[in-house]
N, C-alpha and C positions, 0 to 999 in steps of 0.2 A: 505492499500500500504505500503509496506518496498522500506523504501527511506535508502540511505547511500552511502557508497566505495565497490565496488563488485571486487572479485582480476575473473582477463579473464576466471580462468578457471570454477567459476560461474556467468559468465556475462550472459551464453545463454537469451534473450527475457526480457531482461534490457527497463528499456526507456533511454531514455540518458538525461541527465541536461544542458550538454553543449553540440555544434559539434563537432568531433574529426576527425583533416583531416589525412588518409591516402594515400598512396601511389595511384594517381593517380584518386582518390576522398576523397567524403569528406561525413563524417554519420551527417548527419544535428540533431540537438537538439530535441527532441521530439522523434527520430527513436529508432524505437526495432531490439537490437541485432540481428543476425540471427547466426544461427552457420558458415555461409561462414563468415561473419563477423570475429569469431572467431578469425581463421587464419589472417586474413590481419590483426589487432590489433596485434595478439604477433610478427609477421613479423616486425612489425613499434616500436617494442621496448616497448607496454607499456603492461604494468603488473596490472594495474587496471579502472576501470571508476565510475564515479561519477551519478547514476541514481535512478532509482526505479522501482521494479518487484511491478504489481495486482496481489493480491489476490482474491479468488476466490470470487464472490459480486461485487465487486471492476469495476468503468470506468473508460476507457480513457480517457485523457483530450479532447480529441474531442467529441467521444460520449459523455457525458456528456453534452456540453457545446450544441450541439445541442438535446440533450433531455430539457433539461432547457429552451434553446431556444424554444423552438418547444410547450411547455406551457405558455412561456409569448405572443404569437403574436397574434396579437389583431386584427380588424376587420380594411384595406386598409394597410397591412404588410407584408412584405413576406420577406423569410432571408436568407442569404449568406452562402454558405458551412463551416464549419470549419476547423478555420486556429490555429494549435499554441492554442486550448482549446479557441477561439474566435470564435463565430457568432453575428454575426452583425442583427438587424430587420430595413428593410428598408422600407419608406414609398416605396408606392404602387399610392398614388394619392395628388397632390398639397391639402395638409388643413392646419388646427391645431392639434399639437399632440395634444395630449391627458391624461395625464400621472396622477398616481390615485399617489399624494407624500407620503401619510404615509404608502400608501399599499408596497413602492417601498423602503422604508426606513426597513420596519418589511422586508421583504426579506431579504434583506441586512444583520440583525441578526441571520439570520437561520444558518448561518455556513459560516467562513472567507473562504473558501472554494473554494465557488462559488461569485465571484461579477459583479451582475447588474446595469450598468449607463444610463441614459438616458440625453434629452435635457433637458432644461426646458419646467416647464407645461410651455403651450401658444403659445410654436416657433412655424412660418410658415414654414412648411418645403414643399421642391420641391420631384417631383417623383427620386426616388432610389437616396434620402439626407436619414442615417444613421438617425432612431431615437432612439433606443437604444443598446446596446450594453452586450455580457453575455460573462463573460471569467472567465476559471477557470483555478483558479492558481497554482497547483499544478499538477501531473504529471499524478493521476490518484484520486479518490472521491469515498469513499464508498455508494457504491451504495444506503443506508438508509439514505446517506447525500441527493443526487440526488429526491429520493424519496418525502423528504419534499420540498425542494424546488418546486415540481411539484405538487404538492396537494396544497399546499398555491397559487400559482402560478393560478393555475384551476379555483378558488374561484373566483364571480362575484360580480361586474365588471371587464373586463379586468386591469391591471395596464400601459397598452401602445393601444394606437391605435393612428391613423390619423379619424379624420372628417373632408371627402372632402368638398372644398368649393361648393356651390351651385351656377346655374348664375342668382342671386336675381334680379330684374329690381329694379330700383332704380331711385326717383325724389329726385327733390332738391328746399324746397321754402328758397327764398331770401326776409328778412322781413326788410325795412328801412326808420327809421325817415323822418317827412322832414327836407332835407340838406342833408342825409348823401351822402358822396362821395359812386358811384357806383365803383369805381375801385377797394378799398377793399371784396364790395363785391364779383364784376368779377374773386378777385386773390380765395379767399373762397370756392367759386364755383368752380372752376379750380383745388383746388388744392383737395380737394372730391374727385372730378371726377375723377382723379389721385391714389389716394388711391383705392378708389369703386372697377375701373377696374384693379387692379395691385393684386383681392386676387378674381378677375372674375365674379365681377358683373355688368351689363349690365345698360348704364347711359341712363333714358327716356328722362328727361327735367329740364331744372328751370325756376319755377314763382315767379311770383314775385308779391309783394303785399305790403299793411304799417304795422308797424312794432305798431301794434297794437291787440286783442282779436279779433273785428274784422275781418279784414282784413286777419288775419291767419286762422279765422276759414273757411273762402272763401276759399283761396287757398286750405288749408285740404283737403276742399269737393271736389276741383277740382282733385287732386293729387292721393286721393282716383278713384274717378272717370274713371283715366285714369289708373289704375292698377299696379300700384306701390305694391310691396312687402316687399320694405322699405323706408321710406322717415325720410328725411335730412332737421332739419330745421336749419337753419344758417341765421344771419342777424347782423346790423350794431350795435347793442348795445348787447351786453353779458345778459343774465340770471342772476340775483343775486339774486332772490326769488321764493320759490313757488305760492305768488300771482303774479310773471310777467307774459308779455302777451304769450311769447313761456307755461308753464307749466299750463296757464290756458284754453292756445285753443284746446290743446291739451282732458284736462278734459271737458270742452263742446263740442267735438267734440264725444264725449261718449268713451273717449280711459281714461287710468288712466297713473301717473306718476312716473313708478317702481323707480327711484332712482334721486336723484335733489342734487348737488353736488357732483362730484367724488374722490374718494382717489386716485389720481395720481396727480405727477406736471410736464410739466404742461396738462392742461385741467381739472379742477378744476371744471370749471364752467356749463361739462359740463349733460346733460339731458336725461334721457332714460324711454323712456315708451313706450305705446302698445296704438293703436287703430282696436277693434276686432281683427284681425290676424294677422298686420301690426305693427311690430315694429316700433316703431319713436327713434330717437338721435337727443337733438339741439344741435348740432356745436359749439363747442365753436370758437374767433377769434384764436385759438393757431395755426388749423389746416392748417392755410397759412404757416405757417414755416414745411418747411421737413423734422424737427428734429419730433422722435419717441412722441407720446402725448395719453391723454385718448380714445379720439376716437381711435384711430388705435386701442387698448384694448378691446374694446367694435366689435370695427366694423369686426371686424377678426373674435369673436365667433358668431356673428350674421351670418355672409356667410357663415360657417360651420355651420350653426345652433343648436349649445350649446346655452345650457339657459344663462342668465343674468341676472340674478335676485337677490335679496339683498346679497345675500348669497354671490354665488360668485361676485358681485363686492367688495363685500369686500374684499374677497380673493387676488382682486389683490392691498392691500395697501401696500403687500408686496413686494419691487419691483415695488413700482407707482412711485420710484419719478424717474426719465427718466431725470433729467433737464443734468447729464452730458454725457446723449451719446455723441458721439460723429455724427456730420448732415450726414455726406458719410457713415455710418454705418445703417442708417435711411431703404433706399430702403430689407436691408435683415434680419433688427431685427426688425420688426412691430411686435409687439404682444409679443414678446419672453420673458416677465416675465409674460402674463396675467396671472390669474387661469385657468386653464383649469381642471373642472367638471364636470360627470355625472352629 
């Protein structure tokens, strides 16, 4: 693209860098000057305009943005029409935004003419909410630059997608030591249920038991027999060791503990495990608070059928210091900093 100042006599098909006011009408920024416009510009006393003229092989800003955005559109995303060189990728379902952080960074190093921005990986998004945006900076882009973006974006896996929430059925086991206050357990269950239902889960029931390996083992058996697809375990006593009651009960039930001790605060005493096909979360006491915590990071991923393995959990450490988040922001920001990798 040729950019600069053009005399009116040579300004036909120049794309304006700034809006120009003419008698009775305005030529908008990004408008291409027509032969009819030249007479109006001359009548207004304008002798030159600033803008760009596309050369053979160039794309205009809107065309370039739409081509790149099309290549970037992953599952459960839709696109807006291009306006001033910008196209938004919109969530087509409620779920978790899955962003390949490293590939997006690499994409933005291809050429400064095209910028791609996204929401933080792991953000909970509603249908219709922007997940990413493509912005073409100049008025025109060389086809070779556009092709480079398209080629890179077309490699698997997608750079951006939305993992929709599934209607998992959830049971919760509440374990108590002798003399424990029931009110604290009820508050824990109510807070967990609110979080589960906020991300599309269906709450089945709550089971009570002694806080020891045998008591938890019987409750786990009952919960699984009722057909839950996600099991939560919370108690009057936090889990502080892999040999504590909750991890031991998961393993005795034939399951495995993927992670004890979580790189988020609050929520560091969370347990992540699995019994057969049913994921299990040992719920920390901080869930009673409305503030975001490690439980929110794990729950949103499980509800969206995203993996929660050791590497996925480790990736949550960056951004896992949640203590400074304002409680009023909690409902809209749950899991906003979770790592979200396929």
